[in-house]
C-alpha positions as CSV (number, residue, x, y, z in Angstrom):
1,M,-8.3,-10.2,-26.5
2,K,-10.4,-9.0,-23.6
3,I,-8.5,-9.5,-20.3
4,A,-9.9,-8.9,-16.8
5,I,-7.6,-8.4,-13.8
6,T,-8.4,-8.4,-10.2
7,T,-6.0,-7.5,-7.4
8,L,-5.9,-8.8,-3.8
9,G,-3.7,-7.2,-1.1
10,C,-1.5,-4.2,-0.8
11,K,-0.5,-1.2,-2.8
12,V,2.5,-3.0,-4.2
13,N,0.2,-5.6,-5.7
14,Q,-2.0,-2.8,-7.1
15,Y,1.1,-1.3,-8.7
16,D,2.0,-4.7,-10.3
17,S,-1.5,-5.0,-11.7
18,A,-1.3,-1.5,-13.1
19,A,2.0,-2.2,-14.7
20,L,0.6,-5.4,-16.2
21,A,-2.5,-3.6,-17.5
22,T,-0.3,-1.0,-19.1
23,Q,1.8,-3.6,-20.9
24,L,-1.3,-5.5,-22.0
25,G,-2.7,-2.3,-23.4
26,H,0.5,-1.6,-25.3
27,A,0.3,-5.1,-26.7
28,G,-3.1,-4.4,-28.2
29,H,-5.3,-6.2,-25.6
30,T,-8.4,-4.6,-24.1
31,I,-8.7,-4.4,-20.3
32,H,-12.2,-5.7,-19.4
33,P,-14.0,-5.2,-16.1
34,F,-13.6,-8.1,-13.7
35,E,-17.0,-9.6,-14.6
36,P,-18.5,-12.0,-17.2
37,G,-17.5,-11.4,-20.8
38,A,-13.7,-11.6,-20.7
39,D,-11.5,-14.0,-22.8
40,A,-9.0,-14.3,-20.0
41,Y,-8.9,-13.6,-16.2
42,I,-5.8,-12.8,-14.2
43,V,-6.0,-13.1,-10.4
44,N,-3.2,-11.2,-8.8
45,T,-3.2,-12.9,-5.4
46,C,-2.2,-12.1,-1.8
47,T,-0.9,-14.6,0.7
48,I,-0.6,-12.6,3.9
49,T,-3.0,-15.0,5.6
50,D,-4.5,-18.4,5.0
51,R,-7.8,-16.7,4.4
52,A,-6.2,-14.6,1.5
53,D,-5.0,-17.9,-0.1
54,A,-8.6,-19.3,0.1
55,E,-10.0,-16.1,-1.4
56,S,-7.6,-16.4,-4.4
57,R,-8.8,-20.0,-5.0
58,Q,-12.4,-19.0,-4.7
59,L,-12.0,-16.2,-7.3
60,A,-10.4,-18.6,-9.8
61,R,-13.4,-21.0,-9.4
62,R,-15.9,-18.1,-9.8
63,V,-14.5,-16.8,-13.0
64,K,-14.4,-20.2,-14.6
65,R,-18.1,-20.4,-14.0
66,W,-18.5,-17.1,-15.8
67,N,-16.7,-18.4,-18.9
68,P,-15.7,-22.1,-19.0
69,R,-13.6,-21.4,-22.1
70,A,-11.7,-18.5,-20.6
71,R,-8.0,-18.8,-19.8
72,I,-7.4,-18.4,-16.0
73,I,-4.0,-17.2,-14.8
74,M,-3.0,-16.9,-11.1
75,T,-0.1,-14.7,-10.3
76,G,1.0,-12.6,-7.3
77,C,2.2,-13.6,-3.9
78,Y,0.2,-16.8,-3.4
79,A,1.3,-18.1,-6.8
80,Q,4.9,-17.2,-5.9
81,A,4.9,-18.6,-2.3
82,N,2.8,-21.8,-3.0
83,P,2.8,-22.6,-6.7
84,A,1.8,-26.2,-6.1
85,G,-1.2,-25.1,-4.1
86,A,-2.3,-22.7,-6.8
87,A,-1.7,-25.2,-9.5
88,A,-3.9,-27.7,-7.6
89,V,-6.9,-25.6,-8.3
90,P,-8.5,-27.3,-11.4
91,E,-9.9,-24.1,-12.8
92,V,-6.4,-22.5,-13.0
93,D,-4.7,-22.9,-16.4
94,F,-1.4,-21.2,-15.5
95,V,0.5,-20.2,-12.4
96,I,3.0,-17.4,-13.0
97,G,5.2,-16.0,-10.3
98,L,6.2,-12.5,-9.5
99,D,8.4,-10.5,-12.0
100,R,7.6,-12.9,-14.8
101,R,5.5,-10.6,-17.1
102,S,6.9,-12.0,-20.3
103,E,5.9,-15.5,-19.4
104,L,2.4,-14.2,-18.4
105,L,2.0,-12.6,-21.8
106,R,3.0,-15.9,-23.5
107,A,0.5,-17.8,-21.4
108,L,-2.2,-15.4,-22.6
109,S,-1.2,-15.8,-26.2
110,G,-1.1,-19.6,-26.0
111,D,2.7,-19.8,-26.4
112,L,3.3,-21.4,-23.0
113,D,1.3,-24.5,-23.2
114,T,4.1,-26.8,-22.2
115,E,4.8,-24.9,-19.0
116,R,1.9,-24.6,-16.6
117,V,3.9,-23.3,-13.6
118,V,6.6,-20.7,-14.0
119,V,8.1,-19.4,-10.7
120,S,11.6,-18.3,-9.9
121,D,13.4,-18.1,-6.5
122,L,13.2,-14.5,-5.5
123,R,15.3,-15.1,-2.4
124,R,18.2,-15.6,-4.8
125,T,17.5,-13.0,-7.4
126,E,19.2,-9.6,-7.6
127,S,17.1,-8.3,-10.4
128,Q,15.5,-4.9,-9.9
129,P,11.7,-4.6,-9.5
130,P,10.1,-3.9,-12.9
131,L,8.4,-0.5,-13.5
132,G,6.0,0.7,-16.2
133,A,2.6,1.3,-14.6
134,E,0.7,4.1,-16.4
135,V,-2.9,2.9,-15.9
136,F,-4.5,3.7,-12.6
137,G,-8.0,4.3,-11.3
138,G,-7.9,8.0,-12.1
139,R,-5.5,10.7,-13.5
140,T,-4.8,12.3,-10.1
141,R,-2.6,9.9,-8.1
142,A,-0.1,7.4,-9.4
143,F,1.7,4.8,-7.3
144,L,5.4,4.0,-8.0
145,K,7.0,0.9,-6.7
146,V,10.6,1.8,-5.9
147,Q,11.5,-1.2,-3.8
148,D,10.3,-4.9,-3.5
149,G,11.0,-7.7,-1.1
150,C,12.0,-7.7,2.6
151,D,14.8,-9.1,4.8
152,L,13.3,-8.4,8.2
153,F,11.4,-11.7,8.9
154,C,8.9,-10.5,11.4
155,T,7.3,-13.5,13.0
156,F,3.8,-12.9,11.7
157,C,4.8,-12.3,8.1
158,I,5.2,-14.5,5.0
159,V,6.3,-11.7,2.7
160,P,10.1,-12.4,2.8
161,W,9.4,-15.8,1.3
162,S,6.7,-14.6,-1.2
163,R,8.4,-11.4,-2.4
164,G,12.0,-12.4,-1.9
165,R,15.0,-10.4,-0.8
166,S,14.9,-6.6,-0.7
167,R,15.6,-5.1,-4.1
168,S,15.6,-1.4,-5.0
169,V,15.1,0.6,-8.3
170,P,18.1,2.9,-9.0
171,P,17.3,6.6,-8.5
172,R,17.9,7.5,-12.1
173,A,15.2,5.1,-13.3
174,I,12.8,6.4,-10.6
175,L,13.3,10.0,-11.7
176,A,12.7,9.0,-15.3
177,E,9.5,7.2,-14.4
178,I,8.2,10.2,-12.4
179,D,8.9,12.4,-15.5
180,K,6.8,10.0,-17.5
181,L,3.9,10.1,-15.0
182,A,4.0,13.9,-14.8
183,A,3.8,14.0,-18.6
184,L,0.7,11.8,-18.4
185,G,-1.0,14.3,-16.2
186,F,-0.6,12.8,-12.7
187,Q,-0.4,15.5,-10.0
188,E,0.7,13.2,-7.2
189,V,3.0,10.3,-7.0
190,V,3.0,7.9,-4.1
191,L,6.3,6.0,-3.4
192,T,5.6,2.5,-2.3
193,G,7.5,-0.7,-1.6
194,I,7.3,-3.8,0.6
195,H,9.9,-2.4,2.9
196,L,10.1,1.2,1.7
197,G,12.3,2.3,4.5
198,G,15.0,-0.2,3.4
199,Y,15.3,1.5,0.0
200,G,18.7,1.7,-1.4
201,E,20.6,-0.6,1.0
202,D,21.2,-3.1,-1.8
203,L,22.4,-0.5,-4.4
204,Q,26.0,0.4,-5.3
205,P,26.7,3.1,-4.4
206,R,24.4,2.7,-1.4
207,V,21.7,5.3,-0.9
208,C,18.8,5.7,1.5
209,L,15.2,6.7,1.3
210,A,16.0,10.2,2.4
211,D,18.5,10.6,-0.4
212,L,15.8,9.5,-2.9
213,V,13.2,11.8,-1.5
214,E,15.6,14.7,-1.6
215,M,16.4,14.0,-5.3
216,I,12.7,13.8,-6.3
217,A,11.9,17.0,-4.3
218,E,14.7,19.0,-5.9
219,R,13.5,17.9,-9.4
220,A,9.9,18.8,-8.6
221,A,8.5,17.1,-11.7
222,V,5.1,16.6,-10.0
223,P,3.4,19.0,-7.5
224,R,2.9,16.4,-4.8
225,L,5.0,13.5,-3.6
226,R,3.6,11.1,-0.9
227,L,5.3,8.3,1.0
228,S,3.7,5.0,1.9
229,S,4.5,2.8,4.9
230,I,7.8,3.4,6.7
231,D,8.9,1.6,9.9
232,P,9.6,3.7,13.0
233,P,13.4,3.3,13.0
234,E,13.6,4.5,9.4
235,I,11.8,7.8,10.0
236,T,14.9,9.8,10.6
237,P,15.4,13.4,11.6
238,R,17.0,14.0,8.1
239,L,14.0,12.6,6.3
240,L,11.7,14.7,8.4
241,D,13.8,17.8,7.7
242,I,13.6,17.2,3.9
243,M,9.8,16.8,4.2
244,R,9.6,20.0,6.3
245,R,11.6,22.1,3.8
246,S,10.1,20.7,0.6
247,E,7.0,22.2,-1.2
248,A,6.4,18.9,-2.9
249,V,6.6,16.3,-0.2
250,C,3.2,15.9,1.6
251,P,3.3,16.1,5.4
252,H,1.9,12.6,5.8
253,L,3.5,9.5,7.2
254,H,2.2,6.0,7.6
255,M,4.2,4.2,10.3
256,P,3.1,0.6,10.8
257,V,3.8,0.0,14.5
258,Q,1.9,-3.3,14.5
259,A,1.8,-3.3,18.4
260,A,2.3,-0.7,21.1
261,E,3.5,-3.0,24.0
262,D,7.1,-4.1,24.4
263,G,6.5,-7.8,25.1
264,V,4.3,-8.1,22.0
265,L,6.8,-6.2,19.9
266,R,9.5,-8.7,20.9
267,R,7.4,-11.7,20.0
268,M,6.7,-10.1,16.7
269,R,10.5,-9.6,16.2
270,R,10.0,-5.9,15.5
271,R,13.2,-3.8,15.6
272,Y,12.1,-1.2,18.1
273,D,10.4,-0.7,21.5
274,T,7.8,1.8,22.7
275,R,10.5,4.2,23.9
276,L,11.8,4.6,20.4
277,L,8.2,4.8,19.1
278,R,7.6,7.8,21.5
279,D,10.9,9.4,20.4
280,V,10.0,9.1,16.7
281,V,6.5,10.5,17.1
282,A,7.9,13.4,19.2
283,E,10.3,14.3,16.4
284,I,7.6,14.0,13.8
285,R,5.4,16.5,15.7
286,R,8.4,18.8,16.3
287,Q,9.2,19.1,12.6
288,L,5.8,18.5,11.0
289,P,3.2,19.6,13.6
290,D,0.2,19.3,11.2
291,A,1.2,16.1,9.5
292,G,-1.2,13.2,9.2
293,L,0.2,10.1,10.9
294,G,-1.4,6.7,10.3
295,T,-0.5,3.3,11.5
296,D,-1.2,-0.5,11.2
297,V,-2.0,-2.5,14.3
298,I,-2.5,-6.2,14.7
299,A,-5.1,-7.1,17.4
300,G,-4.8,-10.3,19.3
301,F,-1.3,-11.5,18.5
302,P,-0.4,-14.8,20.2
303,G,0.4,-14.3,23.9
304,E,-1.1,-10.9,24.1
305,T,-2.7,-10.6,27.5
306,E,-5.6,-8.3,28.4
307,G,-3.0,-6.2,30.3
308,D,-0.8,-6.1,27.2
309,F,-3.8,-5.0,25.0
310,E,-4.9,-2.3,27.5
311,S,-1.3,-0.9,27.8
312,G,-0.9,-0.8,24.0
313,R,-4.4,0.7,23.4
314,A,-3.6,3.4,26.0
315,L,-0.3,4.3,24.2
316,L,-2.0,4.4,20.8
317,D,-4.6,6.7,22.3
318,E,-2.0,9.0,23.8
319,L,0.1,9.3,20.7
320,P,-1.1,11.7,18.0
321,F,-2.0,9.2,15.3
322,S,-4.7,10.4,12.9
323,Y,-6.0,7.0,11.7
324,F,-5.5,3.3,12.2
325,H,-5.6,0.3,9.9
326,V,-6.6,-2.6,12.3
327,F,-5.9,-6.2,11.4
328,P,-7.2,-9.1,13.6
329,Y,-4.4,-11.6,13.9
330,S,-4.9,-14.5,11.6
331,R,-2.8,-17.6,11.4
332,R,-0.5,-17.9,8.4
333,R,1.2,-21.2,7.8
334,G,4.9,-21.0,7.3
335,T,5.4,-18.1,9.8
336,T,7.1,-18.3,13.2
337,A,4.0,-16.9,14.9
338,V,2.0,-20.0,14.1
339,K,4.3,-21.9,16.4
340,L,4.1,-19.5,19.3
341,S,2.0,-20.4,22.4
342,G,-0.9,-18.4,23.6
343,H,-3.1,-18.2,20.5
344,L,-6.3,-16.4,21.4
345,P,-10.0,-17.3,20.7
346,K,-11.4,-15.7,17.6
347,A,-14.0,-13.9,19.6
348,V,-11.4,-12.2,21.8
349,I,-9.4,-11.2,18.7
350,A,-12.5,-9.7,17.1
351,A,-13.5,-7.8,20.2
352,R,-10.0,-6.2,20.5
353,A,-10.0,-5.3,16.9
354,Q,-13.3,-3.6,17.2
355,R,-12.1,-1.6,20.2
356,L,-9.1,-0.4,18.2
357,R,-11.2,0.5,15.2
358,K,-13.5,2.5,17.4
359,L,-10.5,4.4,18.8
360,G,-9.1,4.9,15.3
361,E,-12.4,6.4,14.1
362,H,-12.4,8.8,17.0
363,K,-8.8,9.9,16.3
364,R,-9.5,10.4,12.6
365,G,-12.5,12.6,13.3
366,A,-10.6,14.6,16.0
367,F,-7.7,15.2,13.7
368,A,-9.9,16.5,10.9
369,A,-11.9,18.7,13.3
370,G,-8.6,20.4,14.3
371,F,-8.5,22.1,10.9
372,V,-11.9,23.8,11.0
373,G,-11.2,27.4,10.0
374,A,-7.8,26.5,8.5
375,M,-6.6,26.5,4.9
376,L,-5.7,23.1,3.4
377,R,-4.3,22.4,-0.1
378,V,-6.6,19.8,-1.6
379,L,-6.3,17.8,-4.9
380,P,-9.9,17.2,-6.0
381,E,-10.5,13.8,-7.7
382,G,-12.9,12.4,-10.2
383,T,-14.7,14.0,-13.1
384,Q,-16.2,17.5,-12.7
385,V,-19.9,17.7,-13.4
386,P,-21.5,21.2,-13.3
387,G,-22.9,21.9,-9.8
388,R,-21.4,18.7,-8.3
389,V,-19.2,18.8,-5.2
390,L,-15.8,17.1,-5.6
391,S,-13.7,15.5,-2.9
392,G,-10.0,14.8,-2.5
393,Y,-7.2,14.6,0.0
394,A,-5.3,17.4,1.6
395,R,-1.6,17.1,1.7
396,N,-1.8,15.8,5.3
397,Y,-4.3,13.1,4.2
398,V,-7.5,14.7,5.5
399,R,-10.4,13.9,3.2
400,V,-12.1,17.1,2.1
401,R,-15.3,17.8,0.2
402,V,-14.8,20.9,-1.9
403,R,-17.1,23.5,-3.2
404,G,-16.2,26.5,-5.4
405,D,-16.6,28.3,-8.7
406,A,-14.8,26.8,-11.6
407,L,-13.7,23.9,-9.5
408,A,-11.8,21.4,-11.6
409,A,-10.6,17.8,-10.9
410,N,-6.9,17.1,-10.8
411,R,-5.9,20.7,-10.0
412,E,-4.8,21.6,-6.5
413,V,-6.8,24.3,-4.7
414,S,-6.6,26.1,-1.3
415,V,-9.7,25.3,0.7
416,R,-11.0,26.9,3.8
417,V,-12.4,24.2,6.0
418,G,-15.8,25.2,7.4
419,S,-17.0,22.0,9.1
420,V,-16.3,18.3,9.7
421,R,-18.8,15.4,9.6
422,G,-17.3,12.3,11.1
423,A,-13.8,12.3,9.5
424,L,-14.8,14.2,6.3
425,A,-14.0,17.9,6.2
426,E,-16.0,20.3,4.1
427,G,-14.9,23.6,2.7
428,V,-14.9,26.1,-0.1
429,V,-12.2,27.2,-2.5
430,E,-10.7,30.5,-1.5
431,R,-8.0,30.6,-4.2
432,R,-6.5,28.3,-6.8
């Protein structure tokens, strides 16, 4: 059977789709591009905003027009959080919640005809997140979901209800999975999770993210290990010390601050203030002076005054972030933030988001420009064509275009940066 999969949302959703594609391939199915011609379509949904829910419904309607006889399955966070809403879409044949791959396979084969909706209560489950992804967009970087769910309940977020309680994969299973990815040729593994910094709090014996990173670094099965989003309180001096001493762990952190003003942080129910934020950034720069440091920021949160925005923007400008992911605040039914007073006009939110994006673009370019003349270790991506320039990421997440004799994709090289255009560094290989 030819099966097409599309994924909305975060890297954890992308991992889930990759794991599903791997399992489908092992079962003898063919993964088809998400376009007309497939026998079945799987929409792996996101539910972070009401707009994401609507996009999921629109995709189901679109693919049914492509092939009216195709089987349409909706899975992912929207299917998990609002199965009735997903099932109300006439074009959807099955609604399968998270962590229910066996039922999804049965729906594809026609063995689940009596059950149109299959969703479990993830707030009650203690089962560990399933692994098994081997199929990614290339053979350079693989994602590995080591944790799922969240217990923080920030006021803007629906994820604790859609993804359930925090659950971690035991270290032994993670190390075995990394060995498998290394054998498949991946040169970099990115650890990801819904609340990655909370890794291990549910395990017996209890471990923490720093413990896991240290185990992986000591094993050194892959040349490069990268960490995805970690909240400020969870970036500890010990974690930074492990990163500093390790040859494998990339000096790159993504710290989603969401806001940089204390009143807004309190309304978001974040677990830190700007003083802690300053302290964490100072420790990062002390231990990892050349590290890339990214962040997520929500623009126009309810109750954010012009003064709040300017104060937060000034702090974001002052701190040595190297890039921003900016999200205009969008209402999400079922969250506490919807009930807060002070919701802002869409035009105000959009204008603030644009100002933050402009600042982020400036900081990304300035960070890259700081490495002109320096050597960076870069992992080129893609397929090598004679005479063609490749690009890839340095360990500190600077994007680099690479030239050099006998340049090969998926093999780390040392590159002397000669120039920067916008945020893209350019250089030549000096040694392999």
